[in-house]
Wavefront OBJ file of the C-alpha trace (Angstrom):
o trace
v -5.446 32.997 56.018
v -7.009 29.398 56.502
v -9.010 28.067 53.326
v -12.529 29.158 53.524
v -15.860 28.129 52.030
v -17.360 30.613 49.925
v -20.010 31.277 47.320
v -18.989 33.860 44.648
v -20.806 35.040 41.587
v -19.267 34.062 38.071
v -18.076 37.622 36.549
v -16.893 36.440 33.065
v -17.166 33.079 31.135
v -14.992 32.624 28.381
v -14.606 29.471 25.875
v -10.602 29.625 25.254
v -10.219 26.595 23.308
v -12.308 23.246 21.942
v -13.536 21.829 25.297
v -11.593 24.403 27.133
v -13.418 26.965 29.560
v -12.309 29.963 31.886
v -14.362 31.393 34.897
v -13.524 34.590 36.578
v -14.958 35.328 40.237
v -13.721 37.461 43.034
v -13.773 36.967 46.816
v -11.807 38.646 49.766
v -10.257 35.177 51.096
v -8.394 35.065 47.453
v -6.368 37.727 48.020
v -4.078 35.456 50.029
v -3.910 33.010 47.224
v -0.571 31.751 45.924
v -0.377 30.234 42.406
v -0.446 26.644 42.376
v -3.099 26.554 44.990
v -6.461 25.525 43.531
v -10.218 25.794 44.371
v -12.594 22.823 45.202
v -15.706 23.610 43.426
v -19.132 22.023 44.075
v -20.590 20.512 40.602
v -23.957 18.911 40.690
v -24.629 16.394 43.201
v -22.215 16.127 46.421
v -18.828 16.068 44.396
v -16.203 18.884 44.462
v -13.578 19.432 41.127
v -9.923 20.561 42.327
v -9.089 23.224 39.858
v -5.792 25.366 40.098
v -6.074 29.047 39.638
v -5.122 30.288 36.302
v -5.470 34.257 37.396
v -5.039 35.743 40.950
v -5.256 39.424 41.837
v -3.842 39.952 45.428
v -5.426 43.440 45.277
v -9.074 42.564 44.247
v -9.479 38.951 45.316
v -10.250 38.599 41.426
v -9.573 34.823 40.395
v -10.074 32.419 37.628
v -9.907 28.748 36.988
v -9.531 27.241 33.397
v -10.309 23.743 32.822
v -11.084 21.357 30.064
v -14.515 19.130 29.790
v -13.529 15.835 30.504
v -16.782 14.265 32.250
v -20.072 14.994 34.051
v -18.853 17.297 36.805
v -16.560 19.603 34.412
v -19.690 19.607 31.696
v -21.925 21.095 34.511
v -19.469 23.339 35.638
v -18.509 24.660 31.584
v -22.656 25.050 31.348
v -22.792 27.920 33.929
v -23.315 31.550 32.909
v -22.314 35.033 34.141
v -24.011 35.823 37.063
v -24.464 32.329 38.398
v -23.234 31.321 42.038
v -20.443 28.941 42.674
v -19.976 27.001 46.006
v -16.024 26.564 46.412
v -13.312 25.990 49.091
v -10.174 27.543 48.748
v -7.328 28.738 48.370
v -6.299 24.963 49.117
v -3.318 23.080 49.137
v 0.702 24.405 49.024
v 1.483 26.561 46.115
v 4.618 27.502 43.973
v 7.415 29.333 46.110
v 8.779 32.794 44.761
v 11.290 32.126 42.235
v 14.816 32.968 43.109
v 15.160 36.367 41.446
v 19.001 35.886 39.736
v 18.330 32.412 38.616
v 16.946 31.608 35.043
v 13.502 30.579 35.131
v 11.538 27.959 32.871
v 7.917 27.241 33.297
v 6.934 23.974 31.290
v 3.315 23.083 31.259
v 1.220 20.291 29.458
v -2.421 20.864 28.789
v -4.390 22.316 31.714
v -0.880 22.490 33.671
v -0.448 25.675 31.549
v -2.882 28.181 33.598
v -1.404 27.670 37.009
v 1.981 28.482 35.710
v 0.693 31.443 33.918
v -0.574 32.748 36.940
v 2.876 32.246 38.368
v 4.692 34.081 35.749
v 2.068 37.085 36.203
v 2.668 37.169 40.001
v 6.456 37.125 39.856
v 7.935 38.111 36.191
v 8.627 41.693 37.220
v 10.719 40.498 40.478
v 13.549 38.558 38.404
v 16.304 39.892 37.066
v 17.318 36.727 35.046
v 15.991 35.318 31.743
v 12.355 33.775 32.075
v 11.451 30.646 29.306
v 7.876 29.433 28.738
v 7.404 26.028 27.326
v 3.712 24.984 26.518
v 2.931 21.669 25.364
v -0.301 19.840 24.482
v -1.635 16.783 22.393
v -2.686 18.954 19.415
v -3.189 22.602 18.675
v -6.750 22.624 20.006
v -5.564 22.018 23.537
v -3.010 24.681 23.508
v -4.246 27.483 26.112
v -3.204 30.515 27.326
v -0.446 31.216 24.804
v -1.781 34.695 23.454
v -2.005 35.620 27.486
v 1.730 34.955 27.716
v 2.343 37.026 24.423
v 0.352 40.002 25.395
v 2.662 39.988 28.400
v 5.684 40.046 26.665
v 6.649 36.205 26.575
v 7.033 34.525 23.355
v 6.448 30.925 24.395
v 8.064 27.630 22.612
v 4.856 25.695 21.619
v 4.977 21.855 21.191
v 2.142 19.710 20.214
v 2.274 15.712 20.121
v 1.042 15.526 16.506
v 2.978 18.459 15.326
v -0.046 20.706 14.396
v 1.401 23.848 16.250
v 4.921 24.828 17.038
v 7.360 21.824 17.090
v 6.307 18.215 16.889
v 7.051 16.231 19.892
v 7.100 17.028 23.847
v 7.997 19.609 26.145
v 11.096 17.529 26.731
v 12.847 18.699 23.376
v 12.926 22.291 24.328
v 13.691 21.646 28.031
v 16.759 19.558 27.392
v 17.902 22.441 25.392
v 17.134 24.966 27.692
v 18.894 22.950 30.448
v 22.205 22.837 28.220
v 22.313 26.554 28.211
v 21.108 26.984 31.710
v 22.352 23.948 33.929
v 21.621 25.516 37.155
v 18.338 27.321 36.230
v 14.864 26.703 38.165
v 11.882 24.682 36.580
v 8.600 25.008 37.529
v 6.283 21.982 35.502
v 2.804 21.220 35.909
v 0.728 18.692 33.913
v 0.080 15.128 33.250
v 2.071 12.880 35.769
v 3.757 11.140 32.787
v 5.147 14.488 31.533
v 6.045 15.677 35.177
v 8.060 12.306 35.715
v 9.933 12.993 32.653
v 10.253 16.632 33.404
v 12.022 15.489 36.969
v 14.534 12.925 35.319
v 15.641 15.441 32.767
v 16.167 18.200 35.292
v 17.977 15.742 38.269
v 21.574 16.949 38.673
v 20.696 20.551 37.471
v 18.805 23.373 39.365
v 15.894 23.038 41.829
v 12.406 21.707 40.069
v 9.040 22.224 41.624
v 6.185 20.139 40.174
v 2.723 20.917 40.337
v 0.868 17.570 40.303
v -2.840 16.876 38.887
v -4.720 14.348 41.092
v -8.151 13.094 41.750
v -9.291 14.242 45.042
v -12.075 13.657 47.783
v -12.266 16.158 50.302
v -9.586 18.409 49.308
v -8.224 18.887 52.901
v -6.411 16.051 53.555
v -8.586 13.508 55.573
v -9.884 11.102 53.019
v -6.255 10.134 51.818
v -7.705 9.442 47.889
v -4.950 11.668 46.426
v -1.995 10.437 47.917
v 1.522 9.788 45.642
v 4.591 7.905 47.162
v 7.164 9.813 49.012
v 10.778 9.715 47.248
v 12.101 8.512 50.587
v 10.508 4.856 51.165
v 11.928 5.150 54.804
v 9.788 7.807 55.940
v 6.675 7.742 57.646
v 3.895 7.805 56.313
v 5.508 6.602 53.140
v 3.291 9.049 51.056
v 2.125 12.567 50.530
v -1.227 14.090 50.262
v -1.379 16.093 47.058
v -4.175 18.332 48.189
v -2.503 19.559 51.347
v 1.197 18.543 51.328
v 1.111 19.430 47.871
v 0.103 19.798 44.895
v 3.284 21.516 44.428
v 6.292 19.519 45.618
v 10.181 19.834 45.007
v 10.750 16.967 42.415
v 12.909 14.951 44.813
v 10.053 14.777 47.560
v 7.684 12.351 45.546
v 8.190 9.362 43.470
v 6.165 9.499 40.138
v 5.134 6.422 38.777
l 1 2 3 4 5 6 7 8 9 10 11 12 13 14 15 16 17 18 19 20 21 22 23 24 25 26 27 28 29 30 31 32 33 34 35 36 37 38 39 40 41 42 43 44 45 46 47 48 49 50 51 52 53 54 55 56 57 58 59 60 61 62 63 64 65 66 67 68 69 70 71 72 73 74 75 76 77 78 79 80 81 82 83 84 85 86 87 88 89 90 91 92 93 94 95 96 97 98 99 100 101 102 103 104 105 106 107 108 109 110 111 112 113 114 115 116 117 118 119 120 121 122 123 124 125 126 127 128 129 130 131 132 133 134 135 136 137 138 139 140 141 142 143 144 145 146 147 148 149 150 151 152 153 154 155 156 157 158 159 160 161 162 163 164 165 166 167 168 169 170 171 172 173 174 175 176 177 178 179 180 181 182 183 184 185 186 187 188 189 190 191 192 193 194 195 196 197 198 199 200 201 202 203 204 205 206 207 208 209 210 211 212 213 214 215 216 217 218 219 220 221 222 223 224 225 226 227 228 229 230 231 232 233 234 235 236 237 238 239 240 241 242 243 244 245 246 247 248 249 250 251 252 253 254 255 256 257 258 259
């Protein structure tokens, strides 16, 4: 199903952590959405904000986005209330593929990179015959999101914080390296800040497949403006870049060069 412009009604609003809000809405076009895809939501003025889906119900079209308030646009969005309309384009981009059912699966999320991984885990956990591991990292305990949602579904995430205020002190790389030592051919899905993704890709190199969900500023969200490009890993290809909005935001680690 091609992306559509839609006006949806906010059915539920939750403050899930300090400066973090999750909004729920539904639309028939969202029944086809895939974890890792995003909605391009209009905020005040003319600009939209790309937000990955944190929840997706293919039966009802119910979806949610979870975001951190970082500027004027997300502050405006966070102030919306239940019953208010949202203007959005979606579902947009290339999402995560279904994981291989017999290969151990590790999801590695940093900050607001955790929500799209929760959507992937909720969609495909029942189809896997191999163990699933979740690693959730953030700068401080106040920025750790969705850990209780994972626990409610039967997972026990490894939690890391940069300052050691919750879980293991440090980054997601420590638990990931330990996991790779015992699951060298496991599959890794990661989403978070670009420096984290670059480090994850380097750690997983030579092991199993690794998919990266990139976070990037966007203009149009449909591939026309080229505001969100990242370098292609193969410098000899043409064009020598990839558009995060439509070639991604999910890429195999070997497809892109993160700097």
